[in-house]
C-alpha positions as CSV (number, residue, x, y, z in Angstrom):
1,X,62.3,52.2,127.4
2,X,59.8,52.3,124.5
3,X,61.0,53.7,121.1
4,X,58.1,53.5,118.7
5,X,61.0,53.1,115.5
6,X,58.9,50.7,113.3
7,X,57.8,52.9,110.6
8,X,55.6,56.0,109.9
9,X,51.9,56.5,110.3
10,X,49.9,57.1,107.2
11,X,49.0,60.8,107.6
12,X,53.2,61.3,108.3
13,X,54.1,59.1,105.0
14,X,54.5,62.2,103.1
15,X,56.7,63.8,105.5
16,X,59.0,60.5,105.7
17,X,58.8,60.4,102.0
18,X,60.8,63.7,102.3
19,X,63.1,63.1,104.9
20,X,63.9,60.1,102.8
21,X,64.6,61.6,99.3
22,X,66.5,64.6,101.3
23,X,68.6,62.3,103.2
24,X,69.2,60.0,99.8
25,X,70.9,63.7,98.4
26,X,72.7,64.3,101.3
27,X,74.6,60.6,101.3
28,X,75.5,61.2,97.2
29,X,77.2,64.1,98.3
30,X,79.0,63.6,101.9
31,X,77.1,61.4,104.3
32,X,76.5,63.6,107.6
33,X,78.7,62.5,110.8
34,X,76.1,61.9,113.6
35,X,77.2,61.2,117.4
36,X,74.6,59.5,119.4
37,X,75.1,59.2,123.0
38,X,72.9,57.5,125.5
39,X,74.0,54.8,128.5
40,X,71.1,52.4,127.9
41,X,73.0,49.9,124.8
42,X,69.4,49.4,123.3
43,X,68.2,52.9,122.7
44,X,72.3,53.5,120.9
45,X,71.7,50.6,118.4
46,X,68.1,51.4,117.4
47,X,68.5,55.0,116.6
48,X,71.9,54.2,115.1
49,X,70.7,51.7,112.7
50,X,67.7,53.8,112.0
51,X,69.9,56.6,111.2
52,X,72.3,54.1,109.2
53,X,69.6,53.1,106.6
54,X,68.9,56.5,105.8
55,X,72.5,57.2,104.4
56,X,74.1,58.4,107.5
57,X,77.4,57.9,109.1
58,X,77.1,57.1,112.6
59,X,79.0,56.8,116.0
60,X,78.4,55.7,119.2
61,X,79.2,56.8,122.4
62,X,78.0,55.2,126.1
63,X,78.4,58.1,128.2
64,X,78.8,61.8,128.0
65,X,83.0,61.7,128.9
66,X,83.0,59.2,125.8
67,X,81.7,61.5,123.7
68,X,84.3,63.9,124.5
69,X,86.6,61.7,123.9
70,X,85.2,61.1,120.3
71,X,84.5,64.4,119.8
72,X,88.3,65.6,120.6
73,X,89.0,63.0,117.7
74,X,86.7,63.2,115.3
75,X,84.8,66.2,113.3
76,X,80.5,65.7,113.2
77,X,77.4,67.2,111.9
78,X,75.2,66.6,115.0
79,X,74.8,65.0,118.1
80,X,72.0,63.4,119.9
81,X,72.5,62.5,123.4
82,X,70.1,61.2,126.0
83,X,70.3,64.0,129.4
84,X,69.9,61.3,132.2
85,X,73.7,59.7,132.4
86,X,75.5,58.2,134.9
87,X,79.2,59.6,133.3
88,X,78.7,63.3,132.7
89,X,74.9,64.0,132.2
90,X,73.2,65.4,128.8
91,X,73.2,68.7,130.3
92,X,76.8,69.0,131.2
93,X,77.8,67.2,127.7
94,X,75.8,70.3,126.0
95,X,77.6,72.8,127.7
96,X,81.0,71.7,126.6
97,X,80.1,71.0,123.3
98,X,78.4,74.8,122.9
99,X,81.5,76.1,124.5
100,X,83.6,74.1,122.3
101,X,81.8,73.9,119.2
102,X,79.4,76.6,119.1
103,X,78.3,75.9,115.2
104,X,77.3,72.0,116.2
105,X,73.9,71.5,116.7
106,X,72.8,69.2,119.7
107,X,69.5,67.7,119.9
108,X,68.8,66.5,123.5
109,X,66.5,63.0,123.7
110,X,65.1,61.8,127.1
111,X,61.7,60.6,128.8
112,X,61.6,63.3,130.8
113,X,58.0,64.9,130.2
114,X,59.0,68.1,132.1
115,X,58.9,71.2,130.0
116,X,61.2,73.2,132.2
117,X,64.2,70.9,131.5
118,X,63.4,71.3,127.9
119,X,63.4,74.8,128.4
120,X,66.5,75.0,130.7
121,X,68.1,72.6,127.9
122,X,67.7,74.9,124.8
123,X,68.3,78.0,126.8
124,X,72.2,76.0,127.5
125,X,72.2,76.2,123.9
126,X,70.3,72.7,122.5
127,X,69.2,72.8,119.0
128,X,65.3,70.9,119.7
129,X,64.3,68.5,121.9
130,X,63.2,64.9,121.9
131,X,60.8,63.2,123.7
132,X,60.7,59.4,123.9
133,X,58.8,57.7,122.7
134,X,58.7,58.6,118.9
135,X,58.2,58.0,115.5
136,X,60.7,57.5,113.4
137,X,59.6,60.1,110.8
138,X,59.7,62.8,114.2
139,X,63.1,61.5,114.2
140,X,64.3,61.9,110.6
141,X,62.3,65.1,110.4
142,X,64.7,66.7,113.5
143,X,67.5,65.2,112.2
144,X,67.2,66.7,108.8
145,X,66.3,70.1,110.6
146,X,69.3,70.3,112.8
147,X,71.6,69.4,109.9
148,X,70.3,72.2,107.4
149,X,70.4,74.7,110.6
150,X,74.5,73.6,110.7
151,X,74.7,74.2,106.7
152,X,73.0,77.4,106.8
153,X,76.0,78.6,109.6
154,X,78.8,76.9,107.8
155,X,77.7,78.7,104.9
156,X,77.3,82.2,106.7
157,X,80.2,81.8,108.6
158,X,81.9,81.4,105.3
159,X,80.4,83.7,103.5
160,X,81.6,85.9,106.2
161,X,85.4,85.3,106.0
162,X,84.6,85.3,102.1
163,X,84.0,88.7,102.6
164,X,86.0,90.3,105.4
165,X,88.5,88.2,102.9
166,X,87.5,90.0,99.7
167,X,87.0,93.6,102.1
168,X,91.3,92.9,103.3
169,X,92.2,92.4,99.4
170,X,90.3,95.4,98.6
171,X,91.8,97.5,101.2
172,X,95.0,96.5,100.4
173,X,94.4,97.6,97.0
174,X,92.8,100.8,97.7
175,X,95.9,101.9,100.1
176,X,98.6,101.1,97.2
177,X,96.0,102.6,94.9
178,X,96.6,106.1,97.3
179,X,100.0,105.6,97.7
180,X,100.5,105.5,94.0
181,X,98.0,108.7,93.7
182,X,100.5,110.3,96.6
183,X,103.5,109.3,95.3
184,X,102.2,111.2,91.4
185,X,101.3,114.0,93.6
186,X,104.3,115.1,95.0
187,X,106.4,114.4,91.9
188,X,104.2,116.6,90.4
189,X,104.7,119.2,93.6
190,X,108.1,118.4,93.1
191,X,108.3,119.4,89.5
192,X,106.6,122.9,90.4
193,X,109.5,123.4,93.5
194,X,111.7,122.8,90.0
195,X,110.2,125.4,87.9
196,X,110.5,128.0,90.5
197,X,114.1,128.0,91.2
198,X,114.2,127.8,87.5
199,X,112.3,131.4,87.4
200,X,114.0,132.6,90.8
201,X,117.6,131.5,90.4
202,X,118.4,133.4,93.2
203,X,117.1,130.6,95.7
204,X,118.1,127.9,93.3
205,X,117.8,124.5,96.2
206,X,116.0,126.7,98.9
207,X,112.8,124.8,98.8
208,X,114.3,121.1,99.3
209,X,116.8,122.4,101.6
210,X,114.1,124.2,104.2
211,X,111.4,121.7,103.7
212,X,114.4,118.9,105.1
213,X,115.1,121.7,108.0
214,X,111.5,121.9,108.7
215,X,111.1,118.2,108.6
216,X,113.9,117.9,111.2
217,X,112.7,120.3,113.7
218,X,109.2,118.9,113.4
219,X,110.2,115.8,114.4
220,X,112.4,117.5,117.4
221,X,109.4,119.1,118.0
222,X,107.3,115.6,118.5
223,X,104.7,116.1,115.8
224,X,103.1,112.7,114.4
225,X,104.1,112.1,110.7
226,X,100.6,112.7,109.0
227,X,101.4,116.4,110.5
228,X,105.1,116.5,109.4
229,X,103.9,115.4,106.1
230,X,101.7,118.5,105.7
231,X,103.8,120.7,106.8
232,X,106.7,119.4,104.5
233,X,104.5,119.8,101.3
234,X,103.5,123.5,102.6
235,X,107.2,124.1,103.1
236,X,108.4,122.8,100.1
237,X,105.4,125.3,98.1
238,X,105.6,128.4,100.5
239,X,107.5,130.2,97.9
240,X,104.7,128.6,94.7
241,X,102.9,132.0,94.8
242,X,106.4,133.9,93.2
243,X,105.0,132.2,90.1
244,X,102.9,134.9,89.7
245,X,105.0,137.8,90.6
246,X,106.7,139.6,87.8
247,X,109.9,138.8,86.3
248,X,111.1,142.5,86.2
249,X,110.1,142.5,90.0
250,X,111.5,138.6,91.2
251,X,114.5,139.2,89.4
252,X,115.7,142.5,90.3
253,X,119.2,143.1,91.0
254,X,118.6,146.2,93.1
255,X,116.6,147.5,96.2
256,X,112.9,146.9,95.5
257,X,110.8,150.2,95.8
258,X,108.2,150.3,98.2
259,X,105.4,149.4,95.5
260,X,107.5,146.6,94.1
261,X,107.8,145.1,98.2
262,X,104.1,145.1,98.1
263,X,103.6,143.6,95.1
264,X,106.1,140.7,96.2
265,X,104.2,140.7,99.4
266,X,101.6,139.3,97.6
267,X,102.8,135.9,96.8
268,X,101.3,134.3,100.4
269,X,98.2,135.3,99.2
270,X,98.7,134.1,95.1
271,X,100.3,131.1,96.5
272,X,97.5,130.0,99.0
273,X,94.7,130.2,96.6
274,X,96.5,128.2,94.0
275,X,96.7,125.3,96.4
276,X,93.4,125.9,99.0
277,X,91.0,124.2,95.9
278,X,93.7,120.8,95.8
279,X,92.1,118.9,98.4
280,X,95.2,117.2,99.5
281,X,97.1,120.5,99.5
282,X,94.4,122.6,101.9
283,X,97.0,122.2,104.9
284,X,99.9,123.3,102.8
285,X,98.1,126.1,101.9
286,X,97.3,127.6,105.2
287,X,101.2,127.5,105.6
288,X,101.6,128.8,102.3
289,X,99.4,131.8,103.4
290,X,101.2,132.1,106.9
291,X,104.8,131.7,106.2
292,X,106.0,135.1,106.3
293,X,104.0,135.8,109.7
294,X,105.8,136.9,112.7
295,X,105.4,135.5,116.2
296,X,104.8,139.2,117.9
297,X,102.3,140.2,115.1
298,X,104.7,142.3,112.9
299,X,104.4,139.8,110.0
300,X,102.3,139.4,106.8
301,X,99.8,139.2,105.0
302,X,97.4,139.1,107.9
303,X,99.5,140.2,111.3
304,X,98.6,137.2,113.3
305,X,100.4,136.3,116.3
306,X,101.4,133.6,118.5
307,X,99.1,130.3,118.6
308,X,96.9,132.8,115.9
309,X,100.0,131.1,113.5
310,X,99.6,127.3,112.3
311,X,102.6,125.3,114.4
312,X,104.1,124.2,110.4
313,X,104.3,128.0,109.4
314,X,105.9,128.7,113.0
315,X,108.4,126.1,112.4
316,X,108.7,126.8,108.9
317,X,109.9,130.5,109.5
318,X,112.9,129.0,111.9
319,X,113.8,126.6,109.0
320,X,113.9,129.5,106.0
321,X,115.7,132.1,108.7
322,X,118.6,129.8,108.7
323,X,119.0,128.6,105.4
324,X,118.5,132.4,104.0
325,X,121.8,133.2,106.7
326,X,123.9,129.9,105.8
327,X,123.6,130.5,102.4
328,X,124.8,133.2,99.1
329,X,123.2,136.2,97.8
330,X,124.2,138.7,95.2
331,X,124.4,141.2,97.8
332,X,126.7,138.9,100.6
333,X,128.2,135.7,101.1
334,X,127.0,132.7,103.1
335,X,127.2,132.9,106.6
336,X,128.3,130.2,109.0
337,X,125.2,128.3,111.1
338,X,126.6,129.5,114.4
339,X,125.7,133.1,113.0
340,X,122.2,131.8,112.0
341,X,121.8,129.5,115.4
342,X,122.7,133.3,117.4
343,X,120.5,135.3,115.2
344,X,117.6,132.9,115.4
345,X,118.1,133.3,119.1
346,X,118.0,137.2,119.3
347,X,114.7,137.0,117.3
348,X,113.0,134.4,119.9
349,X,109.8,135.7,121.0
350,X,109.7,138.2,118.3
351,X,109.9,137.2,114.9
352,X,110.4,133.5,116.5
353,X,108.0,131.2,118.4
354,X,110.3,130.7,121.6
355,X,109.0,126.6,122.3
356,X,110.5,126.3,117.8
357,X,113.8,128.0,119.3
358,X,114.4,126.1,122.2
359,X,114.3,122.7,119.6
360,X,116.2,124.3,117.3
361,X,118.8,125.2,119.6
362,X,119.1,121.5,121.1
363,X,120.0,120.3,117.5
364,X,123.5,120.4,116.8
365,X,124.9,122.1,113.7
366,X,126.4,118.8,112.3
367,X,123.2,118.2,111.3
368,X,122.1,120.8,109.7
369,X,125.7,121.0,108.0
370,X,124.7,117.2,106.7
371,X,121.2,117.6,105.6
372,X,122.7,120.9,103.5
373,X,125.7,118.9,102.1
374,X,123.3,115.4,100.9
375,X,120.6,118.0,99.3
376,X,123.3,120.1,97.5
377,X,125.9,117.6,97.0
378,X,124.3,114.5,96.8
379,X,120.8,116.0,94.7
380,X,118.7,114.8,97.1
381,X,115.3,114.5,95.9
382,X,112.2,115.2,98.0
383,X,109.3,114.1,95.9
384,X,107.7,111.5,97.8
385,X,108.4,113.7,101.2
386,X,110.4,110.9,102.9
387,X,109.5,110.4,106.4
388,X,112.9,108.6,107.0
389,X,115.3,110.3,109.5
390,X,118.1,112.2,108.5
391,X,121.4,111.7,109.0
392,X,122.5,111.7,113.1
393,X,119.2,112.4,113.6
394,X,119.3,110.6,116.9
395,X,119.2,113.6,118.6
396,X,115.6,114.4,117.0
397,X,113.6,111.7,119.1
């Protein structure tokens, strides 16, 4: 075959000089590795010698199969391959390379003067197409452009990887920051709950107990952890509006007058207005507002009924009654969990959602007793509104 590699023509001398300068610069940093594939020995030798003189590291392969073996053992920056070869032709080799190393540029070198062959090769992933015979400067320009293309692809890939790592790192930092912020929110909420307990000593510890009961019931009903967290906050803060109720009414030892009862009932609305403007407590504020609603519509402040009442408030209503019946009050002693179970069942469909009551009745009294003991006896803190299962909660899953 006629390969004209004797030297650049005069009108291409400037291009050749630039190519040589760029080749020397590349060689000074790291010699690019080029694999030359051709079944004609003198062609391999002439092209290889030309590239080696320009500072490239060259390896030669006499067939497509030999090229695949070398590609499996070594890394290359560029492949120059003939198309017509008896043992695995250049098109088949191109397809294998493009499948395994899509960023490795392949230049097809052939004497076939058929534009359809060139188009087919480019469609299959070839970077460029050289027709024999070609001048040395044409070869070098093609090689340089192919290597620059690979460098751009590698830089883009490295940048993408670096960007993804940075995004992952910042996402993780943001997640930790949000967790810390949420923790600080919940610590603040517990402080508010403790402040309310100090103001209303009759219900000391009530907020923590009823929160634990509400979480257990929410799990029994199969609610998502994210939803349970919102409900838990609403349960914990359900009486926050009582901080705005005058002490002479809140701490009155005897029975309230009708007027005083109306003032006391305002704690739902007052609590709602305290919380609704705080973004992370918007959902909890709805529960605070509706926690005294009854399933049959006889509750307050809006007389909602059935599914008009948020599910968290319907669950809380059962948990709140459970704690009220099983806790000491100035006017009576605490009653048993069996008594609470009977009362809650009696009010199913009137005060309570039957579906919530059904879930409640499936939970043994021992679980409620363990929860109460752990909270009251060991002063368990709920500042994180922990979603871990309570003791003996296998039945809830």
